[in-house]
C-alpha positions in Angstrom: 93.0 114.0 122.8 94.6 110.6 122.1 92.5 107.7 121.0 92.4 104.8 123.5 93.9 101.6 122.2 91.4 99.4 120.5 91.0 96.1 122.3 91.1 92.8 120.6 87.8 90.9 120.4 85.9 91.3 123.7 82.4 90.4 124.8 81.0 93.4 123.0 79.8 92.6 119.5 80.1 96.3 118.6 83.8 97.2 118.3 83.9 99.0 115.0 82.3 99.2 111.6 85.0 98.0 109.2 84.0 99.9 106.1 87.6 100.3 104.8 90.9 98.9 106.0 93.1 100.5 107.2 90.9 103.2 108.7 91.8 106.8 108.0 93.0 107.2 111.6 95.9 104.9 110.6 96.9 107.3 107.8 99.8 109.7 108.3 101.4 112.5 106.3 103.7 111.1 103.6 107.1 112.8 103.8 108.0 111.9 100.2 104.7 113.2 98.7 104.7 110.7 95.8 103.6 111.9 92.5 100.3 110.5 91.3 101.7 109.8 87.9 104.3 107.5 89.4 101.8 105.8 91.8 99.5 104.8 89.0 102.0 104.1 86.3 102.2 100.3 86.8 98.7 99.8 88.3 95.9 98.0 86.4 93.6 100.7 85.1 91.1 99.0 82.9 88.3 98.6 85.6 88.7 101.5 88.0 86.1 102.7 90.6 85.4 106.4 90.7 84.1 108.2 93.9 83.2 111.9 94.1 82.8 113.3 97.6 80.5 116.2 98.5 81.2 117.3 102.1 78.0 119.2 102.8 74.7 118.4 104.6 71.6 120.4 105.5 71.9 119.1 109.1 74.4 116.9 110.9 72.8 113.9 112.6 73.8 113.2 116.2 75.5 109.9 115.4 77.4 111.2 112.3 81.2 111.1 112.3 81.6 111.5 108.6 83.6 114.2 107.0 80.9 116.8 106.3 79.9 120.3 107.3 76.5 121.9 107.8 75.6 124.2 105.0 77.7 126.0 102.5 77.8 129.8 103.0 78.2 132.1 100.0 79.7 130.6 97.0 81.4 127.7 98.7 79.7 124.9 96.7 80.8 126.7 93.5 84.4 127.0 94.8 84.3 123.4 95.9 83.2 122.2 92.4 85.9 124.4 90.9 88.5 122.7 93.0 87.0 119.3 92.2 87.3 120.1 88.5 90.9 121.2 89.0 91.7 118.0 90.9 89.9 115.8 88.3 92.0 117.3 85.5 95.3 116.5 87.3 94.2 113.0 88.3 93.0 112.2 84.8 96.4 113.3 83.4 98.2 111.2 86.0 96.2 108.1 84.9 97.2 108.5 81.3 95.3 106.9 78.4 94.7 103.5 80.0 92.2 104.6 82.7 88.7 103.1 82.3 86.0 103.2 84.9 83.7 100.3 85.7 81.7 101.8 88.6 81.0 105.3 89.9 79.5 106.7 93.1 78.7 110.1 94.6 78.8 110.2 98.4 79.3 112.5 101.2 78.0 114.2 103.1 74.9 114.5 101.0 75.6 114.8 97.3 72.0 116.0 96.7 72.7 119.0 98.9 73.9 120.4 95.6 71.3 122.1 93.4 70.1 120.5 90.2 72.5 122.7 88.2 75.4 121.8 90.5 74.6 118.1 90.2 74.7 118.5 86.4 78.2 120.0 86.8 79.2 117.2 89.1 78.2 114.7 86.4 80.1 116.7 83.8 83.2 116.5 85.9 82.9 112.7 86.2 82.3 112.3 82.5 84.1 115.1 80.7 87.1 115.5 83.0 87.5 111.9 84.2 86.1 110.0 81.2 83.6 107.9 83.1 80.5 106.9 81.0 77.9 107.3 83.7 75.1 105.9 81.5 77.1 102.7 80.9 78.4 101.8 84.4 76.6 101.4 87.8 76.3 104.8 89.4 75.3 105.0 93.1 74.2 108.3 94.7 73.5 109.0 98.4 70.6 111.3 99.3 68.5 112.6 102.2 64.7 113.0 102.3 64.9 116.8 102.5 67.2 117.1 99.4 65.6 114.4 97.2 63.7 117.0 95.2 62.1 116.3 91.9 64.5 118.5 89.9 67.6 116.9 91.5 66.3 113.4 91.0 65.6 114.2 87.4 69.2 115.2 86.7 70.5 112.0 88.3 68.1 109.7 86.5 68.9 111.4 83.2 72.6 111.1 83.8 72.4 107.4 84.4 72.2 106.9 88.2 71.3 103.2 88.8 71.1 103.3 92.6 69.7 105.9 94.9 70.5 105.4 98.6 68.2 107.2 101.1 69.3 107.7 104.7 66.1 107.5 106.7 67.3 105.7 109.9 63.8 105.6 111.5 60.2 106.1 110.3 59.3 107.0 113.9 59.5 110.7 114.4 60.4 110.5 118.1 63.3 108.1 117.3 64.6 110.4 114.6 64.6 113.2 117.1 66.4 111.0 119.7 69.1 110.4 117.1 69.3 114.2 116.5 67.9 113.7 113.0 65.1 116.3 112.5 62.7 114.9 110.0 59.0 114.1 109.7 57.5 110.8 108.5 55.3 112.6 106.0 58.3 114.2 104.4 60.1 110.9 104.2 57.2 109.3 102.5 57.0 112.1 100.0 60.7 111.8 99.2 60.3 108.0 98.6 57.4 108.7 96.3 59.5 111.1 94.2 62.4 108.6 94.1 60.1 105.8 92.9 58.6 108.2 90.3 62.1 108.9 89.0 62.4 105.1 88.3 65.9 104.4 89.5 66.6 100.6 89.1 67.7 100.3 92.7 66.3 102.1 95.8 68.3 101.5 99.0 66.9 102.5 102.4 69.2 102.9 105.4 67.7 102.1 108.9 69.4 102.3 112.3 68.7 100.1 115.3 69.7 100.8 118.9 68.2 104.3 119.2 67.3 105.4 122.7 63.7 104.4 123.3 63.5 102.0 120.4 61.7 98.7 121.0 61.1 95.6 118.9 57.6 96.9 118.1 58.9 100.4 116.9 61.8 98.7 115.0 59.2 96.4 113.2 57.2 99.5 112.5 60.1 101.1 110.6 61.0 97.9 108.8 57.4 97.5 107.6 57.2 101.1 106.6 60.4 100.6 104.5 59.1 97.3 103.1 56.0 99.0 101.9 58.1 100.7 99.2 59.7 97.3 98.2 63.2 98.7 98.1 65.7 96.6 96.2 68.2 97.0 99.0 68.0 97.7 102.8 70.9 98.4 105.0 70.4 97.9 108.8 73.0 99.7 110.8 73.7 99.5 114.5 73.8 102.8 116.2 77.3 103.9 117.2 78.1 106.8 119.5 81.5 108.2 118.6 83.7 110.9 120.1 83.2 114.5 118.8 79.7 113.6 117.5 76.5 115.3 118.8 75.4 112.2 120.7 79.0 111.6 121.9 79.1 115.0 123.5 75.7 114.4 125.1 75.9 110.8 126.4 79.5 109.8 126.3 80.9 106.8 124.3 81.5 104.2 127.0 80.6 100.5 126.7 77.1 99.4 127.8 76.3 95.7 128.0 72.5 96.4 128.1 72.8 98.5 124.9 74.8 95.7 123.3 72.1 93.3 124.1 69.4 95.7 122.8 71.3 96.1 119.5 71.8 92.3 119.1 68.2 91.6 119.8 67.0 94.2 117.3 69.5 93.1 114.7 68.3 89.5 114.9 64.6 90.6 114.7 65.3 92.8 111.7 67.4 90.1 109.9 64.7 87.5 110.4 61.9 89.9 109.3 63.7 90.7 106.1 64.6 87.1 105.3 60.9 86.2 105.8 60.0 88.9 103.3 62.1 87.6 100.5 65.4 89.4 101.1 68.8 87.8 100.9 71.5 88.7 103.4 74.7 89.9 101.7 76.5 91.0 104.9 75.8 91.9 108.5 74.3 95.2 107.2 73.1 94.6 103.7 70.0 92.8 102.5 68.9 92.6 98.9 65.5 91.7 97.5 65.8 88.3 95.9 64.4 89.5 92.5 66.4 92.8 92.5 68.7 93.6 89.6 72.4 92.8 90.4 74.7 95.6 91.3 78.5 95.6 91.4 79.2 98.0 94.3 78.3 95.9 97.3 79.5 96.9 100.7 83.2 96.4 100.4 83.5 96.1 96.6 84.1 99.8 96.3 87.0 99.4 98.6 89.1 97.4 96.2 92.4 98.4 94.6 92.0 100.7 91.7 89.8 103.3 93.5 90.0 106.9 92.4 88.6 109.3 95.0 88.0 113.0 94.2 87.1 115.6 96.8 88.6 116.4 100.2 87.0 113.5 102.0 87.6 110.8 99.5 90.1 107.9 99.6 92.1 106.5 96.7 93.6 103.0 96.6 96.5 101.6 94.6 97.9 98.2 95.5 100.7 99.7 97.5 99.3 102.9 98.9 96.0 104.2 100.3 95.8 108.0 100.3 93.5 110.9 100.9 93.4 114.4 102.3 93.3 115.2 106.0 90.5 113.7 108.2 88.5 115.3 111.0 85.2 115.0 112.8 85.1 118.3 114.6 83.2 120.9 112.6 85.8 123.6 113.0 88.5 121.3 111.8 86.4 120.1 108.8 85.8 123.7 107.8 89.5 124.4 107.8 90.2 121.3 105.6 87.5 122.3 103.1 88.8 125.9 103.0 92.3 124.6 102.3 91.0 122.2 99.5 89.1 124.9 97.6 92.1 127.3 97.7 94.5 124.8 96.1 95.9 125.4 92.7 95.9 122.5 90.2 99.5 121.6 90.9 98.8 120.8 94.5 96.6 117.9 93.5 99.5 116.1 91.6 100.8 114.4 94.8 99.6 112.1 97.5 100.0 113.9 100.9 98.4 111.7 103.6 98.1 107.9 103.5 99.3 104.5 104.4 101.6 102.1 102.6 100.2 98.6 102.1 102.7 95.8 102.4 102.0 92.1 101.7 100.7 91.4 105.2 98.3 94.3 105.1 97.1 93.3 101.6 96.3 89.8 103.0 94.4 91.2 105.9 92.4 93.5 103.7 91.5 90.7 101.3 90.5 88.5 104.2 88.3 91.2 105.8 86.7 92.2 102.5 85.8 88.6 101.8 85.0 87.1 105.2 82.6 89.9 106.2 80.5 89.1 103.2 77.8 86.4 103.5 79.2 84.4 100.5 82.6 84.1 102.3 86.1 83.5 101.1 86.9 80.8 98.6 90.2 79.1 99.4 91.1 79.0 95.8 90.8 82.8 95.4 93.0 83.4 98.4 95.6 80.8 97.2 95.6 82.3 93.7 96.4 85.7 95.0 98.8 84.9 97.9 100.1 81.4 97.1 98.9 80.0 100.4 95.8 79.0 102.3 94.1 81.5 104.6 95.0 79.4 107.7 98.7 79.6 106.8 98.6 83.3 107.5 95.6 83.6 110.0 95.4 80.2 111.6 95.0 81.3 115.2 92.4 84.0 114.4 90.3 81.7 112.2 90.5 78.9 114.8 89.3 81.4 117.5 86.3 82.4 115.4 85.5 78.7 114.7 85.6 77.9 118.4 83.1 80.6 119.1 80.7 79.2 116.5 81.3 82.2 114.2 83.0 80.5 111.3 82.6 77.3 109.2 85.1 75.8 106.7 83.9 73.1 104.3 87.3 72.8 102.7 86.3 75.1 99.8 84.9 78.3 101.4 85.4 80.0 104.7 82.1 81.4 105.6 80.7 83.2 108.7 77.8 81.5 110.4 74.6 83.6 111.1 76.0 84.3 114.5 79.4 85.2 113.0 77.7 87.7 110.7 76.0 89.2 113.8 79.4 89.7 115.3 81.1 91.2 112.2 81.9 94.4 114.0 84.0 92.3 116.5 85.5 90.0 114.0 86.7 92.8 111.7 88.7 94.7 114.3 90.2 91.5 115.6 91.9 91.1 112.3 93.6 94.5 112.3 97.4 94.3 112.3 99.4 95.4 115.3 100.9 98.2 113.3 97.5 99.5 112.2 96.1 99.1 115.7 99.0 101.1 117.1 98.6 103.9 114.5 94.9 104.2 115.3 95.6 104.3 119.0 98.2 107.1 118.5 95.9 109.2 116.3 95.1 112.7 117.7 91.4 113.2 117.3 90.3 116.5 115.7 
């Protein structure tokens, strides 16, 4: 099935979550299969980001369109870690002696799907194979309530994890079931207690608004339940229903103005509630407690050039090429990609196979997106230093359009989204996609 072309900014504030630009649906097979050694030869490598992807979950939520599969039969996790180790050895060799890591993250999927012993091996791959000093750099790890067991958390704490991100989505059991996320409030609270006992410097809690049946009262209930744990960070995500997901098969993915209004109303209520409780807004989604220790891997920071991704769902970024393995949402397709990954000999990891070249225009757009969608905004001087021009020289009509809608301010020093602009981040981001990326995304065959 072909993806419908993505419209430019419309009345809906919920076009797309711009986590990375360009999106993987704009990637294509690279006919020249460039060697990693050549790709990284002239890149700055003294402050790289390292990301290890674990594509397994105990369940798949109804809204999830991430690259992950349910369960791992037999010895699949062992085979996956074996392949990750082979890939790491090849990538480390391609980086040469100059590669140094400034941040690290384990994502998925659910990294804590792995056993404590397997998490130990994952950390060993990051340290012994890749040379990342996990105790000396910020290390963020994603977890779920069911897999946040004491033995797993102990391994992560001992190996230097500074941030544990827990996907809860709702503290209301009926809402969790509506989102096809089977969990009980009591189990969530127990997991939070274990995480706090492990003494990670930063606890992040993910919540979702726009769930069927959710009201301002139940949304406030979830917010207050999260606040009771005084998390250093909170992410508030609007619910999206995407093709090939559980909810997408059930309800369809069409636009619904009433749902848009519900999500906007709940977003504003959640934002105002967190601001009143001493949190500072970092982006549309991210809120940090004012007295929390600083972290370096905010929202888009892990999407900068100099990203090394290991695992079959991870992206890597040089200044001129973004690359990864194949991408899918359908469970059968995902299983096939994972099976291919674990069967690869080491030599197969020495080349980039699927990706997208980044020319000067795309680099400008990416920088604008990464900066503008953050609450602190885009300093004119930073853009001029990098691109020898003002942002309006390249994006004047778009910026003027945002300003006319009351979404953007410019004091001559910094371009910054207004509170209403931040609320419309998921419309602003897609409106800045290039025609070429938009066309590639429209032509992508979903699988």
